[in-house]
C-alpha positions, 0 to 999 in steps of 0.5 A, a space after each residue: 149204585 151212586 146217589 145222584 143228588 145236588 151234592 154227587 152233580 156238583 162233583 160232577 161239575 166241578 170235575 167237568 168245568 176243571 177239564 174244559 177250562 172254566 172256572 171253578 163253579 162253586 157258586 153255580 145255581 141249581 136250575 133243575 134235578 130230573 134227567 139232569 142236574 142243570 147249573 147256571 155257572 154265573 160268570 161266565 153266562 153258561 148253563 151246565 147240563 150233568 147227565 144223571 148216568 153214562 148211558 146218557 152220554 149219546 144222548 147229550 151229544 145227540 142235543 148238542 148236534 140238534 141245537 147246531 142243525 136246528 139253528 142253521 134251520 132258522 129255528 130259535 133254540 138255545 145254543 152250545 157254548 162255543 167256547 168249549 169243544 162240541 162233544 160232551 165232557 166226560 166227568 166220571 163217566 157222566 156227560 157234562 155239556 155246556 150252553 149259552 145262557 139265554 137272557 131273563 125271561 120276559 115271562 113264563 111260556 105259555 101254550 101258545 108260545 109252543 105251536 109256532 116252534 112246533 109248526 116250524 119245526 114239523 116243516 123240517 126234512 130230515 137233518 143229514 145225521 141220523 135219528 132214532 125213533 121217539 121210543 117213550 118206553 125205553 128208559 122205562 126200566 132204567 128208571 125202575 131198576 134206580 128205585 129198587 128198594 125205594 117203591 113197592 115192588 107190585 107198583 113196579 111190576 105193574 108199571 112193566 106190565 103196562 109198558 110192555 102192552 103200550 110197546 106192542 100197541 105204539 107200532 099199529 098206530 096209524 098217523 094223520 099226517 107224514 112222520 117226520 121230525 119232533 121235538 119228543 117232549 113238547 112242553 112250555 117248560 121247555 121253551 124260554 120267551 126271552 126278549 127276541 121271543 120264544 126259544 126251543 130247549 131241551 132237545 135230547 128227545 129229538 126224533 123222527 117219529 108221528 107228529 102226534 108225539 108233540 101234540 099228545 105231551 100238551 093234552 096230557 098237560 091239561 088233562 094230569 097237570 093242570 094247563 087251563 083249558 082256555 090255554 089248551 084251546 089258544 095252543 090247538 088255535 095256533 097250531 090247527 089240530 086238536 090231537 084228542 080227536 085223533 084215533 090213536 090218542 088214547 094208546 099214546 097217552 097211555 104209553 106216555 103216562 106210563 113213561 111220566 110215572 116211571 119217570 118219578 121212580 128214579 127221584 123217590 130215592 132220598 125224597 119224600 115228596 117224589 115217592 108220595 106223587 110216584 104212588 099218586 101216579 100208579 095208584 090213578 092208572 091202577 084205578 083207570 082215573 084219567 083226569 086226577 092231578 098229576 105234580 111235575 117234579 
């Protein structure tokens, strides 16, 4: 398996830009490197997302469709770059999508900026295309397999056992509100506060499932990633519900923690900081230390 790093992503981006008739992206600026490598192309005012592997092609196509539908529903979302085909470009099997670059952020997004977007989203009907469930644990095997030889096999076995246990428990969760459309990764980092207000980003995990999925994310961000208590309380007040009072919270939180720890594993090859973070997360899960601070990648 080829290492997916910035250099590899740039080669894929150059191939996709050529096939799309866009200028050479030699000066593109890397914005993020995770499940996708995200680049600002500069001129034109376009952002490109290069998928880590061919298995993300359907997910990339899904995100494009969701963005168009949400915009039609009046939800402020990032828009696909309309000068390029609405289908993902394929660069050596990797999906590449192009998006209009948003105006510069007025300030960093806060949890309270996310709440009205979720309230609007959670009032929507289903779109005219099929949505899957929010299967948090489906990618765990892929993430762990990509780290083979770079992480402790005992840690991998531990996370697989956790995945299996939570996968068995999730179907029995009872929701307090009707299921419906959800973002699936509802964090302030997926909100851009521009001159016209907050805009929702990263729609790849848009699903039909328990609304609590979108609320557990921020509760975990408060517990694990340092979101201050006053900011979490502002989110609760703006949205109107504290998911920590839901009986299924511990199960859904545990499933998400398992996925989050596994996600970091794919970054471990060639990245000592990611390996250290992977170990931190696994060690805290083994110890049942629910408030050990985790750090984002």
